[in-house]
C-alpha positions as a LaTeX table, in Angstrom:
\begin{tabular}{lrrr}
\hline
Residue & $x$ (\AA) & $y$ (\AA) & $z$ (\AA) \\
\hline
Met1 & $-0.03$ & $-0.02$ & 0.28 \\
Asn2 & 1.29 & 3.33 & $-1.07$ \\
His3 & 1.24 & 6.43 & 1.26 \\
Ala4 & $-2.00$ & 7.91 & $-1.28$ \\
Asp5 & $-4.11$ & 4.28 & $-0.42$ \\
Leu6 & $-3.16$ & 4.38 & 3.00 \\
Lys7 & $-4.18$ & 8.44 & 3.52 \\
Asn8 & $-7.67$ & 7.42 & 1.83 \\
Lys9 & $-8.12$ & 4.56 & 3.71 \\
Ala10 & $-7.33$ & 6.33 & 7.28 \\
Leu11 & $-9.09$ & 9.35 & 6.04 \\
Gln12 & $-12.83$ & 7.45 & 5.63 \\
Arg13 & $-12.48$ & 6.95 & 9.62 \\
Gln14 & $-14.60$ & 9.87 & 10.51 \\
Ala15 & $-12.28$ & 10.83 & 13.69 \\
Val16 & $-9.29$ & 10.79 & 11.47 \\
Lys17 & $-11.36$ & 12.85 & 9.06 \\
Ala18 & $-11.93$ & 15.48 & 11.59 \\
Glu19 & $-8.47$ & 15.55 & 12.98 \\
Tyr20 & $-7.13$ & 15.85 & 9.67 \\
Asp21 & $-9.65$ & 18.35 & 8.53 \\
Glu22 & $-8.48$ & 21.05 & 11.83 \\
Leu23 & $-5.08$ & 21.07 & 10.63 \\
Glu24 & $-5.78$ & 22.48 & 7.74 \\
Thr25 & $-4.79$ & 25.66 & 7.97 \\
Glu26 & $-1.40$ & 24.50 & 9.47 \\
Phe27 & $-0.87$ & 22.19 & 5.92 \\
Ala28 & $-1.69$ & 25.31 & 4.40 \\
Leu29 & 0.65 & 27.69 & 5.93 \\
Leu30 & 3.80 & 24.67 & 5.66 \\
Arg31 & 3.13 & 24.39 & 1.94 \\
Asp32 & 3.37 & 28.03 & 1.54 \\
Leu33 & 6.11 & 28.04 & 3.55 \\
Leu34 & 8.24 & 25.34 & 1.55 \\
Lys35 & 7.04 & 26.57 & $-1.94$ \\
Ala36 & 8.76 & 30.11 & $-0.70$ \\
Arg37 & 12.04 & 28.56 & 0.47 \\
Gln38 & 11.92 & 26.60 & $-2.84$ \\
His39 & 11.13 & 29.41 & $-5.31$ \\
Ala40 & 13.87 & 31.41 & $-3.43$ \\
Asn41 & 16.17 & 28.51 & $-3.97$ \\
Leu42 & 17.38 & 28.69 & $-0.37$ \\
Ser43 & 18.04 & 25.26 & 2.33 \\
Gln44 & 17.12 & 25.25 & 5.69 \\
Ala45 & 20.49 & 25.89 & 6.56 \\
Asp46 & 20.64 & 29.17 & 4.40 \\
Val47 & 16.72 & 30.49 & 5.97 \\
Ala48 & 18.87 & 30.02 & 9.18 \\
Glu49 & 21.23 & 32.03 & 8.99 \\
Arg50 & 19.43 & 34.63 & 6.89 \\
Met51 & 17.25 & 34.59 & 9.94 \\
Gly52 & 20.13 & 34.56 & 12.71 \\
Thr53 & 19.26 & 31.20 & 13.82 \\
Lys54 & 20.66 & 27.39 & 13.05 \\
Ala55 & 19.36 & 24.83 & 10.60 \\
Pro56 & 17.58 & 22.81 & 13.20 \\
Ala57 & 14.75 & 25.45 & 14.04 \\
Ile58 & 14.25 & 26.08 & 10.82 \\
Thr59 & 13.40 & 22.23 & 10.91 \\
Arg60 & 11.55 & 22.69 & 13.52 \\
Leu61 & 9.68 & 25.33 & 12.74 \\
Glu62 & 8.71 & 23.32 & 9.56 \\
Ser63 & 8.17 & 20.30 & 11.12 \\
Ser64 & 5.90 & 21.88 & 13.78 \\
Leu65 & 2.90 & 22.76 & 10.84 \\
Ser66 & 2.79 & 19.75 & 10.59 \\
Ser67 & 2.23 & 17.90 & 13.53 \\
Gly68 & $-0.18$ & 20.76 & 14.87 \\
Lys69 & 1.97 & 20.62 & 18.31 \\
His70 & 3.57 & 24.01 & 18.05 \\
Ser71 & 2.10 & 27.27 & 16.71 \\
Pro72 & 4.65 & 29.42 & 15.68 \\
Ser73 & 4.94 & 33.40 & 16.56 \\
Ile74 & 4.02 & 35.81 & 14.21 \\
Ala75 & 7.23 & 37.61 & 14.41 \\
Thr76 & 9.02 & 33.79 & 13.61 \\
Leu77 & 6.81 & 33.62 & 10.41 \\
Lys78 & 7.60 & 37.37 & 9.73 \\
Lys79 & 11.36 & 36.62 & 9.54 \\
Tyr80 & 11.22 & 33.48 & 7.57 \\
Ala81 & 9.29 & 35.18 & 5.05 \\
Glu82 & 11.55 & 38.19 & 4.66 \\
Ala83 & 14.27 & 35.22 & 4.81 \\
Val84 & 12.85 & 33.91 & 1.76 \\
Gly85 & 12.01 & 37.38 & $-0.24$ \\
Cys86 & 8.26 & 37.50 & 0.82 \\
His87 & 6.30 & 39.21 & 3.33 \\
Leu88 & 4.01 & 38.32 & 5.79 \\
Glu89 & $-0.07$ & 38.36 & 5.14 \\
Val90 & $-2.16$ & 37.40 & 8.14 \\
Arg91 & $-5.93$ & 37.79 & 7.82 \\
Ile92 & $-9.41$ & 37.10 & 9.30 \\
Val93 & $-11.74$ & 35.76 & 6.89 \\
Ala94 & $-15.49$ & 35.54 & 7.81 \\
Asn95 & $-17.18$ & 32.06 & 7.05 \\
Thr96 & $-19.51$ & 31.66 & 4.23 \\
\hline
\end{tabular}
Protein backbone atom coordinates (compact mmCIF):
# COMPACT_ATOMS: atom_id res chain seq x y z
CA MET A 1 0.00 0.00 0.00
CA ASN A 2 1.41 3.40 -0.95
CA HIS A 3 1.06 6.65 1.01
CA ALA A 4 -1.93 7.93 -0.97
CA ASP A 5 -3.84 4.68 -0.46
CA LEU A 6 -3.07 4.66 3.25
CA LYS A 7 -4.14 8.30 3.58
CA ASN A 8 -7.41 7.68 1.73
CA LYS A 9 -8.15 4.63 3.87
CA ALA A 10 -7.45 6.53 7.09
CA LEU A 11 -9.57 9.51 6.01
CA GLN A 12 -12.58 7.22 5.66
CA ARG A 13 -12.67 7.10 9.46
CA GLN A 14 -14.73 10.02 10.75
CA ALA A 15 -12.44 10.80 13.70
CA VAL A 16 -9.31 10.80 11.52
CA LYS A 17 -11.02 13.01 8.92
CA ALA A 18 -12.07 15.50 11.60
CA GLU A 19 -8.51 15.78 12.96
CA TYR A 20 -7.09 16.06 9.43
CA ASP A 21 -9.55 18.83 8.54
CA GLU A 22 -8.72 20.64 11.79
CA LEU A 23 -5.07 20.92 10.66
CA GLU A 24 -5.84 22.34 7.19
CA THR A 25 -4.74 25.88 8.10
CA GLU A 26 -1.37 24.60 9.34
CA PHE A 27 -0.94 22.38 6.27
CA ALA A 28 -1.72 25.31 3.95
CA LEU A 29 0.80 27.52 5.76
CA LEU A 30 3.43 24.78 5.58
CA ARG A 31 2.85 24.39 1.83
CA ASP A 32 3.28 28.15 1.42
CA LEU A 33 6.50 28.20 3.48
CA LEU A 34 8.04 25.31 1.58
CA LYS A 35 6.99 26.72 -1.79
CA ALA A 36 8.49 30.13 -0.94
CA ARG A 37 11.76 28.56 0.28
CA GLN A 38 12.02 26.39 -2.83
CA HIS A 39 11.16 29.32 -5.11
CA ALA A 40 13.97 31.30 -3.46
CA ASN A 41 16.23 28.27 -4.05
CA LEU A 42 17.25 28.23 -0.38
CA SER A 43 18.05 25.37 1.96
CA GLN A 44 16.90 25.30 5.56
CA ALA A 45 20.47 26.24 6.51
CA ASP A 46 20.32 29.27 4.19
CA VAL A 47 17.05 30.44 5.74
CA ALA A 48 18.44 29.89 9.23
CA GLU A 49 21.50 32.00 8.46
CA ARG A 50 19.34 34.82 7.12
CA MET A 51 17.14 34.62 10.23
CA GLY A 52 20.10 34.56 12.60
CA THR A 53 19.40 31.06 13.89
CA LYS A 54 20.51 27.48 13.23
CA ALA A 55 19.18 24.99 10.66
CA PRO A 56 17.55 22.68 13.26
CA ALA A 57 15.32 25.60 14.30
CA ILE A 58 14.02 25.86 10.73
CA THR A 59 13.49 22.10 10.61
CA ARG A 60 11.47 22.34 13.85
CA LEU A 61 9.50 25.30 12.50
CA GLU A 62 8.56 23.54 9.28
CA SER A 63 7.80 20.21 10.96
CA SER A 64 5.79 21.83 13.76
CA LEU A 65 3.22 23.00 11.25
CA SER A 66 2.59 19.49 10.00
CA SER A 67 2.24 18.08 13.50
CA GLY A 68 0.03 20.84 14.86
CA LYS A 69 1.91 20.61 18.16
CA HIS A 70 3.45 24.06 18.08
CA SER A 71 2.27 27.37 16.74
CA PRO A 72 5.11 29.65 15.65
CA SER A 73 4.78 33.31 16.54
CA ILE A 74 3.84 35.90 13.97
CA ALA A 75 7.28 37.46 14.49
CA THR A 76 8.97 34.16 13.58
CA LEU A 77 6.79 33.70 10.50
CA LYS A 78 7.55 37.28 9.46
CA LYS A 79 11.32 36.66 9.79
CA TYR A 80 10.98 33.44 7.76
CA ALA A 81 9.01 35.25 5.05
CA GLU A 82 11.60 38.02 4.85
CA ALA A 83 14.42 35.45 4.74
CA VAL A 84 12.90 33.88 1.62
CA GLY A 85 12.18 37.22 -0.06
CA CYS A 86 8.49 37.44 0.80
CA HIS A 87 6.26 39.26 3.25
CA LEU A 88 3.73 37.86 5.68
CA GLU A 89 0.00 38.58 5.44
CA VAL A 90 -2.36 37.53 8.21
CA ARG A 91 -6.08 37.78 7.58
CA ILE A 92 -9.30 36.94 9.31
CA VAL A 93 -11.89 35.80 6.81
CA ALA A 94 -15.60 35.43 7.53
CA ASN A 95 -17.04 31.93 7.24
CA THR A 96 -19.32 31.59 4.26
